[in-house]
C-alpha positions in Angstrom: 7.6 -18.5 -16.1 4.9 -16.5 -18.0 1.9 -17.4 -20.0 0.7 -15.6 -23.2 -2.2 -13.2 -23.0 -5.4 -14.3 -24.7 -8.6 -12.4 -25.5 -10.3 -14.2 -22.6 -7.9 -12.9 -20.0 -7.1 -9.5 -21.5 -9.4 -7.7 -19.1 -8.2 -9.6 -16.0 -5.6 -7.9 -13.7 -2.1 -9.1 -14.3 -0.7 -10.4 -11.0 3.0 -11.2 -10.5 3.6 -13.5 -7.6 6.9 -14.2 -5.8 6.7 -16.2 -2.6 9.6 -17.2 -0.3 10.6 -20.2 -2.4 10.2 -21.4 -6.0 7.9 -24.2 -4.9 5.8 -21.9 -2.8 5.5 -19.4 -5.7 4.3 -22.2 -8.0 1.7 -23.4 -5.5 0.5 -19.8 -5.0 0.3 -19.1 -8.7 -1.7 -22.3 -9.4 -4.1 -21.6 -6.5 -4.9 -18.1 -7.7 -5.0 -19.2 -11.3 -7.7 -21.7 -10.5 -9.7 -18.9 -9.0 -10.0 -17.5 -12.5 -10.1 -13.8 -11.7 -6.5 -13.0 -12.5 -3.8 -13.5 -15.2 -1.0 -14.9 -13.1 2.7 -14.4 -13.7 5.1 -16.7 -11.9 8.2 -14.9 -10.8 11.7 -16.4 -10.6 13.5 -16.6 -7.3 16.5 -14.5 -8.2 16.0 -10.8 -7.4 17.6 -9.6 -10.7 15.5 -11.9 -12.8 12.3 -10.8 -10.9 13.0 -7.2 -11.6 13.6 -7.9 -15.3 10.2 -9.7 -15.4 8.5 -6.8 -13.7 9.9 -4.4 -16.4 8.8 -6.7 -19.2 5.3 -7.7 -18.0 4.3 -4.5 -16.2 1.8 -6.2 -13.8 -0.9 -4.2 -12.2 -0.3 -6.1 -8.9 2.9 -7.6 -7.4 2.2 -10.2 -4.7 5.5 -10.4 -2.8 6.7 -12.4 0.2 8.3 -10.2 2.8 11.2 -12.7 2.7 12.3 -14.0 -0.7 14.5 -17.0 -1.4 17.3 -14.9 -2.8 19.8 -14.5 0.1 21.2 -11.3 -1.4 17.9 -9.5 -0.7 17.0 -8.3 2.8 13.5 -8.4 4.1 11.2 -5.9 2.3 14.0 -4.7 0.1 12.3 -6.3 -3.0 9.2 -4.2 -2.3 11.3 -1.1 -2.5 13.0 -2.3 -5.7 9.8 -3.2 -7.5 8.2 0.1 -6.4 11.2 2.0 -7.9 11.3 -0.1 -11.0 7.5 0.0 -11.7 5.8 2.9 -9.9 2.4 2.0 -11.4 2.5 -1.6 -10.0 0.6 -1.8 -6.7 2.1 -4.2 -4.2 0.7 -6.6 -1.7 3.1 -8.1 0.9 2.7 -11.6 2.2 3.5 -11.8 5.9 3.9 -14.9 8.0 1.9 -13.1 10.8 0.5 -9.6 11.5 3.3 -8.4 13.8 3.6 -4.7 14.4 7.2 -4.4 13.0 6.4 -6.4 9.9 3.3 -4.4 9.1 4.9 -1.0 9.6 8.0 -2.0 7.6 5.9 -3.2 4.7 4.1 0.1 4.4 7.3 2.1 4.8 8.8 0.0 2.0 5.9 1.0 -0.3 3.2 -1.7 0.1 -0.4 -0.9 -0.8 -1.7 -3.8 1.3 -0.5 -6.6 3.6 -1.9 -10.1 3.8 -1.1 -12.4 6.7 -0.8 -16.2 6.0 -2.8 -16.7 9.2 -5.9 -15.3 7.4 -8.2 -17.4 5.2 -6.7 -17.9 1.7 -10.1 -17.1 0.2 -9.6 -13.5 1.3 -6.5 -13.1 -0.8 -8.4 -12.7 -4.0 -10.5 -10.0 -2.4 -7.3 -8.4 -1.1 -5.9 -8.3 -4.6 -9.1 -6.9 -6.1 -9.3 -4.1 -3.5 -5.7 -3.1 -4.1 -6.2 -3.2 -7.9 -9.2 -0.8 -7.4 -6.9 1.7 -5.7 -7.7 0.8 -2.1 -5.5 -0.1 0.8 -5.8 -3.6 2.3 -5.2 -3.7 6.0 -7.3 -5.2 8.8 -8.3 -3.3 12.0 -5.4 -4.5 14.1 -2.8 -3.7 11.4 -4.4 -0.3 10.9 -4.0 0.4 14.6 -0.3 -0.5 14.4 0.1 2.2 11.7 -1.9 4.8 13.6 0.0 4.1 16.8 3.3 4.6 14.9 2.0 8.0 13.7 1.4 9.1 17.3 5.1 8.7 18.1 7.1 11.9 17.9 9.4 11.9 14.9 13.1 12.3 15.1 13.2 15.2 12.7 10.1 17.0 14.0 8.9 17.9 10.5 6.3 17.0 7.9 7.9 16.2 4.6 5.7 14.9 1.7 7.3 14.7 -1.7 8.4 18.3 -2.4 6.2 20.1 -4.8 3.4 17.5 -4.9 1.1 19.3 -2.5 0.7 23.1 -1.8 1.5 24.4 1.6 -2.2 24.8 2.3 -2.9 21.2 1.2 -0.2 20.0 3.5 -1.9 21.9 6.3 -5.1 20.0 5.5 -3.3 16.7 5.4 -1.9 17.5 8.9 -5.4 18.0 10.1 -6.6 14.7 8.6 -3.7 12.9 10.3 -4.9 14.6 13.5 -8.3 12.9 13.0 -10.2 16.2 12.5 -13.6 16.3 10.8 -14.1 18.8 7.9 -15.8 21.2 10.2 -12.9 21.0 12.7 -10.4 21.5 9.8 -12.3 24.5 8.7 -12.2 26.0 12.2 -8.5 25.3 12.7 -7.5 26.8 9.3 -10.1 29.6 9.1 -11.7 28.1 6.0 -15.2 27.2 5.0 -16.3 23.5 5.0 -16.8 23.8 1.2 -13.2 25.0 0.7 -12.0 22.1 2.9 -13.9 19.6 0.7 -12.4 21.1 -2.4 -8.9 20.8 -0.9 -9.6 17.1 0.0 -10.8 16.4 -3.5 -7.5 17.8 -4.9 -5.4 16.0 -2.3 -7.1 12.7 -3.1 -6.5 13.3 -6.8 -2.9 14.3 -6.4 -2.1 11.4 -4.1 -4.1 8.8 -6.0 -6.2 7.8 -3.0 -9.9 7.7 -2.3 -10.3 7.9 1.5 -9.0 9.7 4.5 -7.3 6.6 5.9 -5.4 6.3 2.6 -4.3 9.8 3.1 -3.0 8.9 6.6 -1.2 5.8 5.2 0.3 7.8 2.3 1.6 10.4 4.8 2.9 7.5 7.0 5.0 6.2 4.0 6.1 9.6 2.7 6.2 12.0 5.6 7.5 12.5 9.1 5.5 13.9 12.0 6.0 15.9 15.2 3.5 15.1 17.9 0.7 14.2 15.4 -2.1 12.8 17.6 -4.3 10.5 15.6 -7.7 10.3 17.1 -9.6 7.0 17.5 -12.3 8.5 15.2 -9.9 8.2 12.3 -10.7 4.5 12.1 -14.4 5.3 11.9 -13.8 7.6 8.9 -11.8 5.1 6.9 -14.5 4.9 4.3 
């Protein structure tokens, strides 16, 4: 079910919502519509219909339950499908609780943020706004889950961002960011000046479409594999 766009809502983010059931989706859409900040799009329960609607409406944000009512779709699979169908749509995954496995699987599937139903509903609008502004939405506990996962040695023992997206030197810098190094430490490790490191980071941020070091780590988490990449606790302090 969609609603026509008017001049009054033309500047508001278009948010497509799909909860675990049709009734839950309707209640979610109505609650966010009353907030007045978003143009809401109510998604159907069937996966095929949902993807057609994503193609037609091209929402800026997709608010998706980790588990949808369609029994043909496995958990988080719709996140992958929406990401593939509409790469410019940023995705927030609704979780029943902030469990380690759910959080890591959501980001592996391509989420830009996760929101647990155990959190205050009033924070959901702020979550959507942050993701719309190009930021990652994750609380400290959930961030730690992701950083802990990065510490684990990978099975492949390699770092593999999308081929051709970054230069070899830029990938070296990303490795250092994942290791939690400061600009000065990166410069020392790579025999560069701090000014050069800053320039590399600006280019990396631009190419990856991110705005912070933590978002670089999360991007690398979703798109790369690591071998003994120790993420220092200071990475959390540098998330802004």
